[in-house]
N, C-alpha and C positions, 0 to 999 in steps of 0.2 A: 784322713789318710786314704789315698786311692788304692785300689786293688787291681791286679792285672792277672790275666790267665797265664798259667805256667805251661808254656809250649802249646801244643794242640790238644790240650786236655780241658776238662771242666773245672779243674782246681784253680781257685783264685788265691793269690798271695798278696801281702802288703808290699807296696813298691819300695819301702824301706824294710830291710830285714836286719834283725839284731843278731850279730855274730859274736862269739866269745873265744876267738882264736888266741888273742893276746891279753885277755883280761881275767876271765874266771879261773880261780885256783892257780894263777900264774903270777900276774902282776898286782892283782886287786884282791883284797881280803874278801871272804865270803859275804859279810854283811853288806859291803858296798856293792858287790856284784849283784846281790838280790835287789838292792835299791835301784840299780841300773835296769834290771829286768822289769821292775815295777814301773819305772819311768817310761820304758818302751811300751808296756801295755797301756799305760795312761795316755800315751801319745797316739794310740791307735795301731801300733805295730802288732801284728798277729803272727808273724813268721819269725822263727828262731833257727839259726844255723849253728851247728857245732860239728865235732868229729871225735872219734874215739881216741885219736892221738893227741888232741889238744890237752896240754898239761898232763900227758900220759894218763888219760882217762878221767882225770879229776874234773875237767871242764863239764863233761856230761853229767857228773854227779851234782855239781853245783847248779847247773841249769835245771835238772830234774827237781831239785829241792825248791828252786825259785818259782817254778811253774806249778808245783803241787797245789792242788785246790782250785786251780783255774778250770774253767769249762773246756774240756778237751776238744769239743766240737768247734770251738772258736779259735783254735790254734792250728798252725802248720809247723811241725817240727821236722827239721832236716838233720841228718848226720851222715857220716862218711866212713869208708873202710879202705884200707890199703896199707898205711904205714904201720910199723911195728909198735906194739904196746906190751905192757907187762914184762914178764921175764925174757921176752924176745927169743923164744925157741925157734928152731929152723922153719917151722910152719906158721909162725906168728906174724906174718907179713904177706903182702901181695893180694891177689884176687883169685886164689884157688877156691874150689868149692868148700874145702875144709875151713879155710880162714874166714870166708864170708859167712858160712853157717854159724860158726862159733862167735863171730864178732857181732852179728845182729842180735843174738840172744843177750850178750853181755851189754850191748848198748841200750837195749830196751830195759834191762834191769837198772842200769845207772840212771836212765832218764825217767824211770818210774811210769812207763806207758806201755800199752799193749802193742802199739804200732807206731811207726814214723810215717809221715806223709811222703817223704822223699828220702831214698837211700842212695848214696852217691859213691861212685868209684873215685877215690881221692886222686888217683893218677892212673895212667894206662900201665898194665902189667905185661911186659914183654916176656916174662918167664912162664906165663900161663896161657894156654890157647884161649882165644876170645870166646870160642863156643862154650868152653867150660865155665868161664866167668859169667856169661849171659844166662846160661842154664841155671847157675847158682842164684843169680838175681831173680830169675823167673820163679824158682822155688820159694824165695823169700816173699815175693808178691803173692803167689798163689796160696801161701800159708797164712796170709793176712798180716804179716809182720811189717810190710811196707805197702804203700798204695801205688807209688811210682818210683822209677829209678832215674838217676842222673849221673853225670860224669863231671870230672873237674880237670881242667888243663889238658883235654884231649885235642888233638889236631883234627882238621876237617875230615881226612880220610878215616881216622879212627871213629869219629862220630858217625859217619855214614855207615861203616861196617857194623858198629854196635847197634845202631838204629834198625838196620835191616834184620839182624838176628833177633832183636827184641820183638819186632813185629811178627816174625815167624813163630816166636814162643808165646805170643798172645799177651805181651806186656808193653807198656809205653815208656820209652826213653824220652823224657820231656825237657831235660835241661843240661846245660854245661856251665860249670862254675870256673870262669877264667879271671885272671887279673885284668882290670880294664880301668883306664882313667885318661884324662887329657894327655898325660905323658906316656902312657903305655897302651898302644893301639894295635898290638900284634894280631888281634883276632879279626880286624876289619877286612883284610884282603880275602881270606879264605874261610875262616870259621863262621863268621856271621852270614855270608851268602849261602853256605851249605846248610846252616841251621835254619835259616828262613825257609829254604826249600823243603826241609824235612819237618818243619813245625817244632823245632827245638829252641827253647828260650835260653838266653844268657842270664845267669844269676851271678853278678859280678862282685869281686872282692877288691879291696883297696881303691875305692873311687877317689880318694884324696891322696893317692900315692904315698902311703905311709906317713901322711901329715905334711908332705912337701907343699901340697896345693892349698894348705891353710895360710901360707905366707909367713909362717913364724920363723922359717929359716931364711937368712939373708946372705947374699954373697960377701965373701971376705970376712965373715964373722963366725966364730965357733958356734956349734950347735948349742941351744939353750940347755941349762941344767934341768934335769928331769925329763928331757925330751926323749923320744924313742931312739933318736940317733945316738944317744949316750947310754942306752940300756942294751947290753949284750944279750939279755934274755928277752928283750922286747922288740926284736926285729932289726937291730942295728945293721946287720949284714945286708938286709934287703934294701934298706933306705939309702945305703951308701951309693948306689947306682945313680941316685938323683941329686947328690950333694955337690956336683961340679958347679962352679960359679956361673958358666953360661946358662945352665938349667935354671938356677936360682934367679938369675937376672931376668930371664924370660918370664918366670912365674910372677915376679914382682910387677911385670907389665900387665898382668890380669887384674890388678887392683882397681884401676879406673873403670873397667868393664863391670866388675862386681858392684862398685859404688853407684854407677849409673842405674843399676837394676835394683838397688836397695838391698843387696845381698852381701853376706860375708863371702870371703874367697872359698871357704869350705862349702857353703851352700851353692855357690856357682859351680863348683866341681861336681857335686852330687847331681845338680840339675842337668849338667851337661851329659853325664852318664845316662840319666833317665830319659834324655831326649832321643836316644837310640831305640827305634821301635822293636828291636830284637831283644832288648833288655827287659826282663820281667821284674827284676828287683835288684837293688844295690845293697850290699851288706855293709853295715856300719857297726863299729864297736864303740865302747865307751869305758873310761875309767871313773867317770863322774856322771851322775844322773843328768846334770844340766847340759852335758854334751848331746844327749839324746834330743832334748827340747830344741837345741840349736839346729841340729841336722834336719829335724822334721820340717823346718821352714822351707826346705828345698823342694818339698813335694808340691805338686800343682803348679810349679813354675814352668812357663813355656819360654824357651829360647828361640827366637825367630832366626831366619836365615842371616840377617845382618849381624846379629850377635855371634852366631857360630862362625861367620867369616872373620869377624874381628878377633876371635879367639885363635883361629888358625893363623892369622897374620902375625899376631903377637908371638906365638910359639914357633912359627917357622918350621925348620927341620929338626927341632929339638925332640919331638915325640918319637919313641921307638915304634916302628911299624913292621919290622921284619917278621913274617909269619913263622919262620924257623925258630923263633924264640918261644913258641908254644910247644913245650917239650915235657916229657915225663922221664924219670931216671931210666937209663939203659939197663941198670941192674937194681934189684930190690935192695933196700936198706936192711941190714941185719941188726 
């Protein structure tokens, strides 16, 4: 497993990151979730990403249990704050000083750790002054409860403003966590160039486009039983954007490229994401331990210019590239 620096910091993370958004305490029973974490560790994955809102806090609990007993110095644990959790009182959401202070303590308790390596703003909060948010994050870092801060799905202007405030407060904003795949490239025009300039890495989610890039969905055919597209609790709404026949037909055209490289389509998709030099890591999930072993084979794969050109030719104008698609809710969820 290769490791990459996170932003312009000294922290190295595994280029594959185990994430438990749609698995732990949600779709997968605890015992199998622990087996997936064990498989990730055995494969050399040292970085784990979660959030307080995943499975309404239960995902953090399961991850904390699964990592209990591991050498903390060998792990990088990421979590996030913004979305409502628990009883959903009027202050139980957003990026106010109050919510951040209360949320970090609750997350550390659930994760059974004294600190997280990266504490992330899960979205941009239009209802809170950015200065208040960044001061609250600075308090978290200066108290030793987080080492670095990051953001998720912030646009280029928001990243620049947050990065400047972080520097003034003596802390490092080192990462952005956006959706990114062959089919969803909205960060390429503005977010990536700005992040490169500032020394901010991308830690990307959904590198296989909710499973579309595995090739298991075919045009003119209903989604397979047990697939995410059939599971309303497993992200069915998000995957629907990719289920049009023209998209699925284009994706099928990637199969010969993967075969030429001796890769599965999923491995090709992950390798493509990791080929972007602004990407520090790609977040993968799993409902079965063997899925981890399969994805790990994408590490260390180099896609040359000819392969990248073939991929672009096959996909044509199918990928979404509009930078305006990088958005946070205009109003907090209550």
